[in-house]
SELO-654566 format. One record per residue (C-alpha): residue number from 1; x, y, z; residue in three letters. Coordinates in steps of 0.2 Angstrom, whole numbers, m for minus. Layout:
<node num="NUM" X="X" Y="Y" Z="Z" residu="ALA"/>
...
This chain:
<node num="1" X="m23" Y="38" Z="m172" residu="MET"/>
<node num="2" X="m26" Y="31" Z="m155" residu="LEU"/>
<node num="3" X="m10" Y="38" Z="m149" residu="ILE"/>
<node num="4" X="m14" Y="56" Z="m156" residu="PHE"/>
<node num="5" X="m32" Y="56" Z="m148" residu="LEU"/>
<node num="6" X="m23" Y="50" Z="m131" residu="LEU"/>
<node num="7" X="m11" Y="63" Z="m132" residu="LEU"/>
<node num="8" X="m24" Y="77" Z="m137" residu="LEU"/>
<node num="9" X="m35" Y="70" Z="m122" residu="LEU"/>
<node num="10" X="m19" Y="72" Z="m110" residu="PHE"/>
<node num="11" X="m16" Y="89" Z="m117" residu="TRP"/>
<node num="12" X="m34" Y="95" Z="m112" residu="PHE"/>
<node num="13" X="m33" Y="85" Z="m95" residu="LEU"/>
<node num="14" X="m17" Y="96" Z="m92" residu="LEU"/>
<node num="15" X="m23" Y="113" Z="m98" residu="SER"/>
<node num="16" X="m40" Y="112" Z="m91" residu="GLY"/>
<node num="17" X="m46" Y="124" Z="m105" residu="VAL"/>
<node num="18" X="m56" Y="119" Z="m120" residu="ILE"/>
<node num="19" X="m55" Y="133" Z="m134" residu="ASN"/>
<node num="20" X="m51" Y="136" Z="m151" residu="LEU"/>
<node num="21" X="m32" Y="141" Z="m146" residu="GLU"/>
<node num="22" X="m30" Y="126" Z="m135" residu="TYR"/>
<node num="23" X="m37" Y="114" Z="m148" residu="LEU"/>
<node num="24" X="m25" Y="121" Z="m161" residu="LEU"/>
<node num="25" X="m10" Y="120" Z="m151" residu="VAL"/>
<node num="26" X="m16" Y="103" Z="m144" residu="GLY"/>
<node num="27" X="m18" Y="96" Z="m161" residu="ILE"/>
<node num="28" X="m1" Y="103" Z="m167" residu="LEU"/>
<node num="29" X="10" Y="95" Z="m152" residu="ILE"/>
<node num="30" X="0" Y="80" Z="m153" residu="SER"/>
<node num="31" X="3" Y="77" Z="m170" residu="GLY"/>
<node num="32" X="21" Y="81" Z="m169" residu="ILE"/>
<node num="33" X="23" Y="69" Z="m155" residu="LEU"/>
<node num="34" X="13" Y="55" Z="m164" residu="THR"/>
<node num="35" X="25" Y="57" Z="m179" residu="LEU"/>
<node num="36" X="40" Y="56" Z="m167" residu="PHE"/>
<node num="37" X="32" Y="40" Z="m158" residu="TYR"/>
<node num="38" X="29" Y="32" Z="m175" residu="PHE"/>
<node num="39" X="47" Y="36" Z="m181" residu="ARG"/>
<node num="40" X="54" Y="27" Z="m165" residu="MET"/>
<node num="41" X="42" Y="12" Z="m166" residu="VAL"/>
<node num="42" X="45" Y="9" Z="m185" residu="SER"/>
<node num="43" X="64" Y="15" Z="m185" residu="GLY"/>
<node num="44" X="73" Y="17" Z="m202" residu="ASP"/>
<node num="45" X="72" Y="m2" Z="m205" residu="ARG"/>
<node num="46" X="54" Y="m3" Z="m211" residu="GLU"/>
<node num="47" X="43" Y="5" Z="m223" residu="VAL"/>
<node num="48" X="27" Y="2" Z="m214" residu="GLY"/>
<node num="49" X="23" Y="7" Z="m197" residu="ILE"/>
<node num="50" X="21" Y="m7" Z="m184" residu="ARG"/>
<node num="51" X="12" Y="m4" Z="m168" residu="ILE"/>
<node num="52" X="14" Y="m17" Z="m154" residu="ASN"/>
<node num="53" X="m2" Y="m16" Z="m144" residu="PRO"/>
<node num="54" X="7" Y="m24" Z="m130" residu="LEU"/>
<node num="55" X="18" Y="m8" Z="m129" residu="ARG"/>
<node num="56" X="3" Y="3" Z="m130" residu="ILE"/>
<node num="57" X="m6" Y="m6" Z="m116" residu="TRP"/>
<node num="58" X="10" Y="m5" Z="m106" residu="LEU"/>
<node num="59" X="12" Y="14" Z="m109" residu="ALA"/>
<node num="60" X="m7" Y="16" Z="m103" residu="ILE"/>
<node num="61" X="m3" Y="6" Z="m87" residu="LYS"/>
<node num="62" X="14" Y="16" Z="m84" residu="ILE"/>
<node num="63" X="5" Y="32" Z="m86" residu="LEU"/>
<node num="64" X="m9" Y="26" Z="m74" residu="PHE"/>
<node num="65" X="3" Y="20" Z="m61" residu="VAL"/>
<node num="66" X="12" Y="36" Z="m62" residu="LEU"/>
<node num="67" X="m5" Y="48" Z="m60" residu="LEU"/>
<node num="68" X="m10" Y="39" Z="m46" residu="LEU"/>
<node num="69" X="7" Y="41" Z="m37" residu="ALA"/>
<node num="70" X="6" Y="60" Z="m42" residu="ILE"/>
<node num="71" X="m12" Y="61" Z="m35" residu="ILE"/>
<node num="72" X="m7" Y="51" Z="m18" residu="LYS"/>
<node num="73" X="8" Y="62" Z="m15" residu="ALA"/>
<node num="74" X="m2" Y="77" Z="m17" residu="ASN"/>
<node num="75" X="m15" Y="71" Z="m5" residu="PHE"/>
<node num="76" X="m2" Y="66" Z="7" residu="ILE"/>
<node num="77" X="7" Y="83" Z="7" residu="LEU"/>
<node num="78" X="m9" Y="92" Z="8" residu="ALA"/>
<node num="79" X="m14" Y="83" Z="23" residu="ILE"/>
<node num="80" X="3" Y="87" Z="32" residu="HIS"/>
<node num="81" X="1" Y="105" Z="26" residu="LEU"/>
<node num="82" X="m16" Y="106" Z="31" residu="TRP"/>
<node num="83" X="m14" Y="99" Z="49" residu="ARG"/>
<node num="84" X="1" Y="112" Z="51" residu="ALA"/>
<node num="85" X="15" Y="98" Z="52" residu="ARG"/>
<node num="86" X="28" Y="107" Z="44" residu="LEU"/>
<node num="87" X="40" Y="97" Z="53" residu="ASN"/>
<node num="88" X="43" Y="85" Z="38" residu="LEU"/>
<node num="89" X="59" Y="77" Z="37" residu="GLY"/>
<node num="90" X="72" Y="80" Z="25" residu="SER"/>
<node num="91" X="81" Y="63" Z="19" residu="VAL"/>
<node num="92" X="93" Y="60" Z="5" residu="LEU"/>
<node num="93" X="96" Y="42" Z="0" residu="PHE"/>
<node num="94" X="103" Y="33" Z="m15" residu="ARG"/>
<node num="95" X="92" Y="21" Z="m25" residu="LEU"/>
<node num="96" X="99" Y="9" Z="m37" residu="GLU"/>
<node num="97" X="87" Y="8" Z="m52" residu="LEU"/>
<node num="98" X="83" Y="m9" Z="m59" residu="PRO"/>
<node num="99" X="82" Y="m3" Z="m76" residu="LEU"/>
<node num="100" X="94" Y="m4" Z="m91" residu="GLN"/>
<node num="101" X="90" Y="8" Z="m105" residu="THR"/>
<node num="102" X="93" Y="27" Z="m103" residu="PRO"/>
<node num="103" X="76" Y="31" Z="m108" residu="SER"/>
<node num="104" X="68" Y="20" Z="m94" residu="ALA"/>
<node num="105" X="81" Y="27" Z="m82" residu="ILE"/>
<node num="106" X="78" Y="45" Z="m86" residu="ASN"/>
<node num="107" X="58" Y="42" Z="m86" residu="PHE"/>
<node num="108" X="60" Y="34" Z="m69" residu="ALA"/>
<node num="109" X="70" Y="49" Z="m63" residu="ALA"/>
<node num="110" X="58" Y="62" Z="m70" residu="ASN"/>
<node num="111" X="43" Y="52" Z="m63" residu="ALA"/>
<node num="112" X="51" Y="53" Z="m46" residu="ILE"/>
<node num="113" X="52" Y="71" Z="m47" residu="THR"/>
<node num="114" X="35" Y="74" Z="m52" residu="LEU"/>
<node num="115" X="28" Y="66" Z="m37" residu="THR"/>
<node num="116" X="26" Y="80" Z="m23" residu="PRO"/>
<node num="117" X="38" Y="79" Z="m9" residu="GLY"/>
<node num="118" X="52" Y="69" Z="m19" residu="THR"/>
<node num="119" X="65" Y="76" Z="m31" residu="ILE"/>
<node num="120" X="78" Y="66" Z="m41" residu="SER"/>
<node num="121" X="94" Y="77" Z="m36" residu="ALA"/>
<node num="122" X="107" Y="67" Z="m45" residu="SER"/>
<node num="123" X="108" Y="53" Z="m59" residu="LEU"/>
<node num="124" X="124" Y="43" Z="m62" residu="ARG"/>
<node num="125" X="126" Y="26" Z="m69" residu="GLU"/>
<node num="126" X="108" Y="21" Z="m65" residu="GLY"/>
<node num="127" X="110" Y="27" Z="m46" residu="LYS"/>
<node num="128" X="98" Y="41" Z="m41" residu="LEU"/>
<node num="129" X="101" Y="52" Z="m25" residu="ILE"/>
<node num="130" X="84" Y="56" Z="m20" residu="ILE"/>
<node num="131" X="78" Y="70" Z="m9" residu="HIS"/>
<node num="132" X="62" Y="67" Z="0" residu="THR"/>
<node num="133" X="51" Y="74" Z="15" residu="LEU"/>
<node num="134" X="45" Y="57" Z="20" residu="TYR"/>
<node num="135" X="58" Y="45" Z="30" residu="PRO"/>
<node num="136" X="48" Y="30" Z="24" residu="ASP"/>
<node num="137" X="49" Y="35" Z="6" residu="GLN"/>
<node num="138" X="65" Y="24" Z="3" residu="GLU"/>
<node num="139" X="56" Y="8" Z="6" residu="THR"/>
<node num="140" X="41" Y="13" Z="m4" residu="GLU"/>
<node num="141" X="51" Y="18" Z="m19" residu="LEU"/>
<node num="142" X="61" Y="2" Z="m20" residu="LYS"/>
<node num="143" X="44" Y="m8" Z="m22" residu="ASN"/>
<node num="144" X="37" Y="5" Z="m33" residu="TRP"/>
<node num="145" X="27" Y="m4" Z="m47" residu="LYS"/>
<node num="146" X="32" Y="8" Z="m59" residu="LEU"/>
<node num="147" X="49" Y="1" Z="m59" residu="PHE"/>
<node num="148" X="42" Y="m17" Z="m64" residu="LYS"/>
<node num="149" X="32" Y="m9" Z="m77" residu="LEU"/>
<node num="150" X="47" Y="m1" Z="m85" residu="LEU"/>
<node num="151" X="57" Y="m16" Z="m85" residu="ARG"/>
<node num="152" X="43" Y="m24" Z="m94" residu="GLU"/>
<node num="153" X="44" Y="m8" Z="m106" residu="TRP"/>
<node num="154" X="62" Y="m12" Z="m109" residu="GLU"/>
<node num="155" X="58" Y="m30" Z="m115" residu="GLY"/>
<node num="156" X="42" Y="m27" Z="m124" residu="ALA"/>
<node num="157" X="51" Y="m25" Z="m140" residu="GLY"/>
<node num="158" X="58" Y="m43" Z="m140" residu="THR"/>
<node num="159" X="54" Y="m55" Z="m127" residu="ASP"/>
<node num="160" X="36" Y="m50" Z="m121" residu="VAL"/>
<node num="161" X="31" Y="m55" Z="m138" residu="LEU"/>
<node num="162" X="38" Y="m72" Z="m136" residu="ASN"/>
<node num="163" X="28" Y="m76" Z="m121" residu="ARG"/>
<node num="164" X="12" Y="m87" Z="m122" residu="SER"/>
């Protein structure tokens, strides 16, 4: 139920509109995504649904870090445009992701593209070609906290539960 409510809240935050049509569509989409989530969590091995509270907490932290990065990038780009500094650089660089699973790698590539001023141009074998407007972005992305959280997410199903 918590997943459903968080998804519905996220729906309203993204849409910015609260009316009956958006409520019905939000309930439908949140319900479908919640069912998919529970199917992924439980798999076909179990009858019951096991929810790992650590994975939920990690998901919230990942989304929070991503949201902060998007807001920060929006402000930086807005300041550059406001001051008419349109001579932003155009830089391409290669970034090797410290991730193993395809879902975490794809999430990281999409997260980079979601932040204004950066685009994941190519993804091959865990290596990204990134286009950015800021020359110093390469060092910032190599140390991005999101990658550390995604590494934790990859191990949250097994080894995180064994930590004391």
